[in-house]
C-alpha positions in Angstrom: 16.6 38.3 -28.1 16.4 36.7 -24.6 12.9 38.2 -24.1 11.8 36.8 -27.4 13.1 33.4 -26.7 11.5 33.5 -23.2 8.0 34.0 -24.5 8.4 31.5 -27.2 9.6 29.0 -24.6 12.7 28.2 -26.7 16.3 27.8 -25.8 18.2 30.8 -24.7 20.6 32.5 -27.0 24.0 30.8 -27.3 26.3 31.4 -24.3 28.6 34.3 -24.7 30.9 33.4 -21.7 32.7 30.3 -20.6 31.3 30.2 -17.1 30.1 26.7 -16.1 26.3 26.5 -15.4 25.3 26.0 -11.8 24.1 22.6 -10.6 20.3 22.9 -10.3 17.8 20.1 -9.7 15.6 19.6 -11.6 17.6 20.7 -14.6 16.1 23.9 -16.1 14.9 23.9 -19.6 17.4 26.6 -20.8 20.2 28.2 -18.9 22.9 30.6 -20.0 25.8 31.0 -17.5 27.7 34.3 -17.5 30.6 35.8 -15.8 30.2 37.5 -12.4 27.8 37.1 -9.5 25.4 39.0 -7.2 26.6 39.0 -3.6 24.0 38.8 -0.9 24.4 41.0 2.1 22.4 41.6 5.3 20.9 44.7 3.6 19.9 42.9 0.4 16.1 43.2 0.1 13.6 40.8 -1.4 11.1 42.9 -3.3 7.5 41.6 -3.8 5.0 44.2 -5.2 2.2 45.4 -3.0 -1.0 43.6 -3.5 0.5 40.6 -5.2 -0.1 37.8 -2.8 1.7 35.2 -4.9 4.8 37.3 -5.2 4.7 38.0 -1.5 4.4 34.3 -0.8 7.3 33.5 -3.1 9.4 36.2 -1.4 8.5 34.9 2.1 9.3 31.3 1.1 12.7 32.4 -0.4 13.5 34.3 2.8 12.7 31.2 4.9 14.8 28.9 2.7 17.8 31.2 2.7 17.5 31.5 6.5 17.7 27.7 6.7 21.1 28.1 5.0 22.2 30.9 7.3 21.4 33.8 5.0 18.9 36.2 6.5 17.1 38.7 4.2 13.9 40.7 4.6 10.9 41.0 2.3 9.6 44.4 1.4 7.2 46.0 -1.1 9.2 49.1 -2.0 11.4 48.8 -5.1 15.1 49.1 -4.4 18.4 48.7 -6.2 20.5 45.6 -5.6 17.5 43.5 -4.8 15.9 40.1 -5.6 12.7 41.2 -7.4 9.6 39.2 -8.1 7.7 40.3 -11.1 4.4 39.0 -12.5 4.0 39.1 -16.3 1.6 37.5 -18.7 2.8 35.2 -21.5 4.3 32.4 -19.4 3.0 28.8 -19.5 1.6 27.4 -16.3 4.4 26.9 -13.7 7.0 28.5 -16.0 9.3 31.2 -14.8 12.5 33.1 -15.7 15.4 34.2 -13.6 17.9 36.8 -14.7 20.8 37.3 -12.3 23.7 39.7 -12.7 26.1 41.8 -10.5 23.3 44.4 -9.9 20.5 42.0 -8.7 18.2 39.2 -9.5 14.8 39.3 -11.2 12.3 36.4 -11.1 9.5 36.7 -13.6 6.4 34.5 -14.0 2.8 34.6 -14.8 1.5 32.3 -12.0 1.9 31.9 -8.3 3.5 28.5 -8.9 5.9 30.0 -11.4 7.0 32.7 -8.9 7.5 30.0 -6.2 9.6 27.8 -8.5 11.7 30.9 -9.4 12.2 31.4 -5.7 13.3 27.8 -5.3 15.8 28.2 -8.1 17.2 31.4 -6.6 17.6 29.5 -3.3 19.6 26.8 -5.1 21.7 29.4 -6.9 22.5 31.2 -3.6 23.5 27.9 -1.9 25.8 26.5 -4.6 29.5 26.3 -4.8 29.9 29.9 -3.3 27.3 30.3 -0.6 25.8 33.8 -0.6 26.8 34.5 -4.1 24.3 34.1 -6.9 26.1 33.4 -10.2 25.2 35.5 -13.2 22.7 33.5 -15.2 19.7 33.8 -17.5 17.2 30.9 -17.1 14.0 30.0 -18.7 12.2 27.1 -17.2 9.0 25.2 -17.5 7.9 21.6 -16.7 7.6 18.8 -19.2 4.7 17.1 -17.4 1.9 18.8 -15.4 1.6 16.0 -12.9 4.8 15.4 -10.9 3.7 13.5 -7.8 4.5 11.5 -4.7 2.1 9.3 -2.9 2.4 8.7 0.9 0.5 5.9 2.6 -0.6 7.3 6.0 -3.1 4.5 6.4 -0.8 1.6 7.2 1.4 3.7 9.5 0.4 7.1 10.7 2.8 10.1 10.3 2.4 13.3 12.3 1.0 16.5 10.8 4.5 18.0 11.3 6.1 15.3 9.3 3.5 15.6 6.5 4.5 19.3 6.2 8.2 18.4 6.0 7.5 15.8 3.4 5.5 18.3 1.3 8.3 20.9 1.7 10.9 18.4 0.5 8.7 17.7 -2.5 8.2 21.4 -3.4 11.9 22.1 -3.3 12.3 19.7 -6.1 9.3 21.1 -8.0 7.0 18.2 -7.4 3.5 19.4 -7.4 1.0 16.6 -6.5 0.9 15.0 -3.0 -1.3 12.0 -3.3 -2.4 11.3 0.2 -3.5 7.7 0.9 -5.7 8.2 3.9 -7.8 5.1 4.0 -7.0 1.4 4.0 -7.8 -1.9 5.7 -5.4 -1.1 8.6 -6.5 2.5 9.4 -8.9 5.3 8.6 -6.9 8.6 9.1 -9.3 11.4 8.2 -11.8 12.8 10.6 -15.4 12.6 9.2 -17.7 14.5 11.5 -20.8 12.6 10.4 -19.2 9.3 11.2 -17.0 9.6 14.3 -16.5 5.9 14.7 -14.3 5.9 11.5 -11.5 7.4 13.6 -12.7 6.3 17.1 -12.4 2.7 16.0 -10.9 2.5 12.5 -7.8 4.6 13.3 -6.4 2.3 15.9 -5.0 -1.3 16.0 -2.6 -3.5 18.0 0.4 -4.6 15.9 0.6 -8.3 15.2 3.1 -10.4 17.1 4.2 -14.0 16.9 2.5 -16.4 19.2 3.8 -16.1 22.7 5.6 -12.8 22.1 5.0 -9.8 24.4 2.1 -7.7 23.1 2.9 -4.4 21.5 1.2 -1.1 22.4 -1.6 0.1 20.1 -0.7 2.3 17.1 -2.6 4.7 15.0 -3.9 8.2 14.8 -5.8 10.5 12.5 -5.9 14.0 11.1 -8.5 16.4 12.4 -10.2 18.6 9.9 -8.4 21.6 11.3 -5.1 19.9 10.8 -6.0 19.0 7.3 -7.0 22.5 6.4 -3.7 23.8 7.8 -1.7 21.2 5.8 -3.7 22.0 2.6 -2.9 25.7 3.0 0.8 24.9 3.7 1.0 22.8 0.5 -0.8 25.4 -1.6 1.8 28.0 -0.6 4.4 25.8 -2.0 2.7 24.9 -5.3 1.6 21.5 -4.2 -1.9 20.2 -4.7 -3.1 17.5 -2.2 -5.1 14.7 -3.9 -6.9 12.7 -1.2 -7.6 9.0 -1.7 -10.7 7.3 -0.2 -10.6 3.6 -1.2 -13.6 1.7 -2.6 -15.0 -0.9 -2.8 -12.0 -2.8 -1.4 -9.4 -1.8 1.2 -12.4 -1.1 3.3 -11.9 -3.1 6.5 -11.2 0.0 8.7 -14.6 1.4 7.8 -16.4 -1.9 8.1 -14.9 -2.4 11.6 -16.4 0.9 12.6 -19.7 0.4 10.9 -20.3 -3.3 10.2 -23.5 -2.6 8.2 -21.3 -1.3 5.4 -19.8 -4.7 4.7 -21.1 -8.1 3.6 -21.9 -9.4 7.1 -18.8 -11.7 7.1 -17.3 -11.8 10.6 -13.9 -10.2 11.0 -11.5 -12.3 13.1 -9.9 -10.3 15.9 -6.6 -8.8 14.8 -7.3 -8.9 11.1 -6.7 -5.2 10.9 -3.0 -5.8 11.6 -2.5 -8.1 8.7 -0.9 -7.1 5.4 -1.9 -8.1 1.9 -5.1 -8.1 -0.1 -8.3 -8.4 2.0 -11.6 -9.9 0.9 -13.8 -7.5 2.9 -15.6 -5.1 0.5 -18.3 -2.5 0.9 -21.8 -3.7 0.0 -23.6 -1.6 -2.6 -26.8 -0.9 -0.8 -28.2 2.6 -1.2 -27.4 3.2 2.5 -23.8 2.4 1.9 -23.7 4.6 -1.2 -25.1 7.4 0.9 -22.3 6.8 3.4 -19.7 7.1 0.7 -21.3 10.3 -0.7 -21.4 11.8 2.8 -17.7 11.0 3.3 -16.9 12.6 -0.1 -18.9 15.7 0.8 -16.7 16.3 3.8 -13.6 15.4 1.8 -14.4 17.9 -0.9 -15.0 20.6 1.8 -11.4 20.0 3.0 -9.5 19.5 -0.2 -9.9 22.0 -3.1 -8.1 19.7 -5.5 -10.2 19.0 -8.6 -8.9 15.5 -8.6 -10.2 13.0 -6.0 -8.8 9.5 -5.9 -11.2 6.6 -5.2 -8.8 3.7 -5.3 -10.6 0.9 -7.1 -7.7 -1.6 -6.8 -7.3 -5.1 -5.4 -11.0 -5.7 -4.7 -11.2 -9.4 -4.1 -14.8 -10.4 -5.0 -15.2 -13.6 -3.0 -17.8 -12.1 -0.6 -19.7 -10.6 -3.4 -19.6 -13.9 -5.4 -21.2 -15.8 -2.5 -23.8 -13.2 -1.6 -27.3 -13.9 -2.8 -28.2 -10.2 -2.3 -25.2 -9.1 -4.4 -26.0 -11.6 -7.2 -29.6 -10.4 -7.3 -28.4 -6.8 -7.6 -26.1 -7.8 -10.4 -29.0 -9.3 -12.3 -31.3 -6.3 -11.5 -28.8 -3.9 -12.9 -28.3 -6.0 -16.0 -24.6 -6.5 -15.3 -22.4 -9.3 -16.4 -20.5 -10.1 -13.2 -18.9 -8.8 -10.0 -16.2 -6.9 -11.9 -19.0 -5.1 -13.8 -20.6 -4.3 -10.4 -17.4 -2.6 -9.2 -17.4 -0.6 -12.5 -21.0 0.4 -11.9 -20.2 1.6 -8.3 -17.1 3.5 -9.4 -19.0 5.0 -12.3 -21.7 6.2 -10.0 -19.3 7.8 -7.6 -17.5 9.4 -10.5 -20.8 11.0 -11.6 -21.3 12.2 -8.0 -17.8 13.8 -8.1 -18.5 15.3 -11.5 -21.7 16.9 -10.2 -19.6 18.7 -7.7 -17.0 19.9 -10.2 -14.5 17.2 -9.3 -12.7 14.6 -11.4 -12.2 10.9 -10.6 -8.7 9.4 -10.3 -8.4 5.6 -9.8 -5.9 2.8 -10.0 -5.9 1.0 -13.4 -8.5 -1.5 -12.3 -11.2 1.1 -13.0 -10.6 0.5 -16.7 -12.7 -2.7 -16.2 -15.8 -0.6 -15.7 -17.7 2.1 -17.6 -15.7 5.2 -16.7 -16.6 8.8 -17.6 -14.4 10.1 -20.4 -12.5 12.5 -18.0 -11.6 9.9 -15.5 -7.8 9.7 -14.8 -6.2 6.3 -14.7 -3.3 5.8 -12.4 -1.3 2.9 -13.8 0.4 0.8 -11.2 0.5 -2.7 -12.8 3.3 -1.8 -15.1 2.9 0.6 -18.1 0.2 -1.5 -19.7 -2.6 0.3 -17.8 -1.3 3.7 -19.0 -1.2 2.5 -22.5 -4.7 1.0 -22.3 -6.1 4.1 -20.7 -4.5 6.4 -23.3 -5.9 4.2 -26.1 -9.4 4.5 -24.6 -9.0 8.3 -24.5 -8.4 8.6 -20.7 -5.7 10.8 -19.2 -3.2 8.7 -17.3 -0.4 8.9 -14.8 2.5 6.4 -14.6 2.8 5.0 -11.1 4.2 1.6 -12.1 5.4 -1.1 -9.7 8.0 -2.1 -8.9 10.2 0.8 -10.1 8.0 3.6 -8.8 7.1 1.7 -5.6 9.5 3.2 -3.0 8.8 0.6 -0.3 11.4 -1.6 -2.0 15.0 -1.7 -0.6 17.5 0.5 -2.3 20.5 -1.7 -1.5 21.4 -5.3 -0.6 22.9 -4.9 2.9 21.6 -4.6 6.4 22.3 -0.9 6.2 18.8 -0.6 4.6 15.6 -0.3 6.6 12.8 -2.9 6.3 10.7 -3.0 3.1 10.1 -5.2 0.1 13.0 -7.5 -0.7 13.4 -6.6 -4.3 16.0 -3.8 -4.8 14.9 -0.7 -6.7 17.9 1.7 -6.9 18.0 5.4 -7.7 19.5 4.4 -11.0 16.5 2.2 -11.8 14.1 5.1 -11.1 16.2 7.5 -13.2 15.9 5.1 -16.1 12.1 5.3 -16.2 10.8 6.5 -19.6 7.2 7.6 -19.2 6.7 8.1 -22.9 5.1 11.0 -24.7 1.4 10.2 -25.3 -0.8 13.2 -25.3 -2.9 11.6 -22.6 0.1 11.1 -20.3 -0.2 13.7 -17.5 3.0 12.6 -15.8 4.4 10.2 -13.2 4.4 9.6 -9.5 6.4 7.7 -6.9 4.6 5.7 -4.2 5.7 5.2 -0.6 3.6 2.4 0.8 4.2 1.9 4.5 3.2 -1.7 5.4 6.9 -2.2 6.3 7.9 1.4 6.7 7.0 2.0 10.3 8.7 5.3 11.2 9.0 8.8 9.8 12.8 8.6 9.3 12.3 5.5 7.3 9.7 7.2 5.1 12.2 10.0 4.4 14.9 7.4 3.6 12.6 5.4 1.3 11.3 8.4 -0.5 14.5 10.4 -1.0 16.6 10.7 -3.2 14.4 8.5 -5.4 11.7 11.2 -5.4 14.2 13.5 -6.8 14.7 11.3 -9.8 10.9 11.4 -10.3 11.1 15.2 -10.1 13.9 15.3 -12.7 11.9 13.1 -15.1 8.6 15.0 -14.4 10.2 18.4 -15.0 12.6 17.5 -17.8 11.0 14.5 -19.4 14.1 12.3 -18.8 17.0 11.8 -16.5 20.6 11.3 -17.3 21.9 9.3 -14.4 25.5 10.6 -14.1 24.4 14.2 -14.6 21.6 13.7 -12.0 24.1 12.4 -9.5 26.3 15.5 -10.0 23.4 17.7 -9.2 21.9 15.5 -6.5 24.7 16.0 -3.9 24.5 19.8 -3.6 20.7 19.6 -3.5 20.8 17.0 -0.6 23.2 19.3 1.2 20.8 22.2 0.9 17.9 20.0 2.2 19.7 18.6 5.2 19.1 21.7 7.4 15.4 21.3 6.5 15.4 17.9 8.3 15.9 15.5 5.4 18.1 12.5 6.1 18.0 10.8 2.7 19.2 7.4 1.8 22.9 7.2 1.0 22.5 3.8 -0.8 23.4 5.3 -4.2 26.7 6.7 -2.9 27.8 4.0 -0.5 30.3 1.3 -1.2 29.5 -1.8 0.7 32.2 -4.0 2.1 32.7 -7.5 0.6 30.8 -10.4 2.0 32.4 -12.3 4.8 33.6 -15.9 4.1 32.6 -17.0 7.6 29.5 -15.0 8.8 26.6 -13.4 7.0 23.4 -11.7 8.0 20.2 -12.6 6.0 20.9 -9.9 3.4 24.1 -11.8 2.5 22.0 -14.9 1.7 19.7 -15.4 -1.2 16.1 -16.6 -0.9 15.6 -19.9 -2.8 12.6 -19.0 -5.0 11.9 -15.3 -4.6 8.2 -15.6 -4.6 7.4 -12.8 -2.1 10.7 -11.5 -0.7 10.3 -9.1 2.3 12.8 -7.5 4.5 10.9 -7.7 7.7 11.7 -6.5 11.2 11.2 -8.4 14.4 8.1 -7.8 16.5 10.2 -7.0 19.6 11.1 -4.7 21.4 8.3 -2.2 21.5 10.9 0.6 21.5 14.4 0.7 20.2 16.2 -1.2 17.4 14.8 -4.5 16.2 16.4 -7.3 14.2 15.7 -7.4 10.4 15.1 -10.5 8.4 15.2 -11.1 4.6 12.7 -13.8 4.0 10.4 -15.2 1.3 7.1 -15.5 3.2 5.7 -18.1 0.7 8.9 -20.2 0.7 11.1 -19.7 3.8 14.3 -21.0 2.4 17.8 -19.4 2.1 21.0 -20.1 0.2 24.6 -19.3 0.9 26.2 -19.6 -2.5 29.8 -20.9 -2.7 30.4 -21.2 1.1 34.0 -22.3 1.8 33.6 -25.3 4.2 37.3 -26.3 4.6 37.8 -26.7 8.3 34.2 -25.8 9.3 33.2 -28.0 12.3 29.9 -26.3 13.3 27.3 -23.8 12.2 25.5 -21.2 14.2 22.2 -19.7 13.1 20.7 -16.8 14.9 16.9 -16.9 14.4 13.8 -14.9 15.2 10.1 -15.4 14.7 7.6 -13.1 13.2 3.8 -13.6 12.8 2.4 -14.8 9.6 0.0 -11.8 9.3 -0.4 -11.8 5.6 -3.6 -12.0 3.6 -2.5 -14.1 0.7 -5.6 -16.2 0.1 -5.1 -19.7 -1.3 -1.3 -19.1 -1.5 -1.1 -19.8 2.2 -2.1 -23.4 1.6 0.7 -23.8 -0.9 3.4 -23.1 1.7 5.1 -26.5 2.4 7.4 -27.6 5.3 9.0 -30.9 6.0 7.5 -32.5 9.1 9.3 -31.7 12.4 11.2 -34.4 14.2 10.6 -32.6 17.6 7.6 -30.6 18.8 9.3 -27.3 18.2 10.8 -28.2 14.8 14.4 -27.7 13.6 16.5 -25.7 11.2 18.1 -28.0 8.6 21.3 -27.3 6.6 21.9 -29.1 3.3 24.8 -28.9 0.8 24.5 -28.2 -2.9 20.8 -29.1 -3.1 17.8 -28.2 -0.9 16.7 -31.8 -1.5 20.0 -33.3 -0.4 21.2 -34.9 2.8 21.1 -32.9 6.0 24.6 -31.9 7.2 23.4 -30.0 10.3 20.2 -30.0 12.3 19.5 -27.2 14.9 16.7 -27.7 17.3 14.3 -24.7 17.5 13.2 -25.5 21.1 15.6 -23.0 22.7 14.0 -20.2 20.7 10.4 -20.9 21.2 8.6 -18.3 23.2 11.6 -16.0 23.4 11.4 -12.5 22.0 14.1 -11.2 19.8 16.9 -13.3 18.3 18.2 -16.6 19.6 21.5 -18.2 18.6 21.3 -21.9 17.7 24.4 -24.1 17.2 25.1 -27.6 16.0 28.0 -29.6 14.5 28.3 -29.6 10.7 29.3 -32.8 8.9 32.8 -32.4 7.6 32.9 -31.0 4.0 35.7 -29.7 1.9 35.8 -27.0 -0.8 33.0 -24.6 -1.8 29.4 -25.7 -1.6 26.0 -23.9 -1.9 24.3 -24.2 1.5 20.6 -24.5 1.8 18.8 -23.5 5.0 15.2 -24.5 5.7 13.2 -25.3 8.8 10.6 -27.9 9.7 7.1 -26.9 10.9 3.5 -27.8 11.1 2.5 -24.5 9.4 3.6 -21.0 8.5 2.6 -19.2 11.7 4.9 -18.2 13.2 7.5 -17.7 10.5 11.0 -18.5 11.6 13.5 -16.1 10.0 17.3 -16.1 9.8 19.1 -13.1 11.4 22.6 -14.4 10.6 24.7 -17.5 9.9 28.2 -18.2 11.1 30.5 -21.0 10.0 32.6 -22.1 13.0 36.1 -23.3 12.3 
């Protein structure tokens, strides 16, 4: 009966024993726990049949994983009793597998290389459960709900080493995630070696980080992946069931290429240091035939490196100001019979999609590509909520849910200073687990995104991605995630992955202490309007720990709600300054400050209303030109009881931004 159920992909026969099922992640489609176990010993062989490269790969990967947990087994071709066996058999869905374990051994059966590998991952989890070295007796049939279970990593804003990329892919694979969307190109950096255009990496891969005026300069940052390194990473991923989908942005997010080859742009000068800004840039590719040839040349080399059928061309956030004011672009729009600049972008993306199609590849783009005339097989990656996915499916396009903010993992996971820098809005593991992708036939799956504007280091990438990526894995594999059940299975999985270098966020498991009545860092305050809350780090020192500031960059204003002011005679505010290196267009002109009373400006404290009377004023002069954090102090007019305190500062403009590190009420 088990065999019949297996090939029909149905639930296993009802359990015949009372044994509790092991804690696996993601949860298998069907599992029957039985009494007994298979004990691993030094002489336990892993058997992969001769000539089956996929089975051998699965066996080798299993041996490596077990070794990371202190269990050392050898892989052999000869059949043997008391073994872990890999068997290839037809009749399985793609990526599906079965595991049968009993006192006499373990058999992993699948019809594909990916299925054999996932079976190996499950055996590793079984062998490192509540009784390490003992595989509980089980019968498992497993297959994914969605074919696309992905993570995107932004290597353009901040570069990660090839070794870290491999570790990240390994961590993905151990949770049965199968698409690594690699964001290789953006305004701040071009990370892929293109032999025909060496200046893309000679120039476009490097920048000096922005610093506040008068602050010590920071050393240059950057890097790129050679083609040899990329081939090695692609092979590493393939051995673990992961397909790498490269992204080459167009027509926007193109500053790094235009810096290297100015003829690709609109001829608009680029102010020095612009490449170290964050936000949405107005520099676009032009659509001359020479530029289109450049893009095709780049894609030719990309396709040589990446065997993935899907190639991502971006298509998002293309601000059309430079196209709108260009006589040449306007003439081209008329000559092509197009309606406007949006239609021109659609024309360009459509042309590149046809180029990919001619090479047997398939376009993926962010949901803005729906504004153009896309080929029927274009895949739409929906980032602006779920509406893009719904619109794409209604138009007959396959789609992937990658919606902000919940699937954007540059958001903080908690509300305290324990968290690394990132976007200020909190997106918890529980929030991610609650994502419901839906069930439309065009929905290929879902994907988490790790954008790295504010995620500067590799340990922070790991923290931001995991364990939220494991909730994506659970939903992608099982179709849904039950949060309490997920948590129960998450802890043993994280323990298994720790020897493989993963230090995941502990935000979902940590109990934070109550807020102090007399002193708070910026995370214990609230921004006043929450327009664009960011948890930024200081621009000093170059090496070592930096201060972190929660700030609304479009309205630098903070509140301490319900501050007890009985007996408070003074206030201390520790402040730092950060550069206003944000491309926010006309929104910059909407940032308002009260006029300063002194040349350097002042921090002002008000009670109950941000428009009320000032109860303390702290001169900023001692902090001007000083790197790091400066503590300011001033008397506070006598108040009694609880009041909401409002903190703002006076300035002539937004650059630099003054930010609060902490506030102390002095009694």
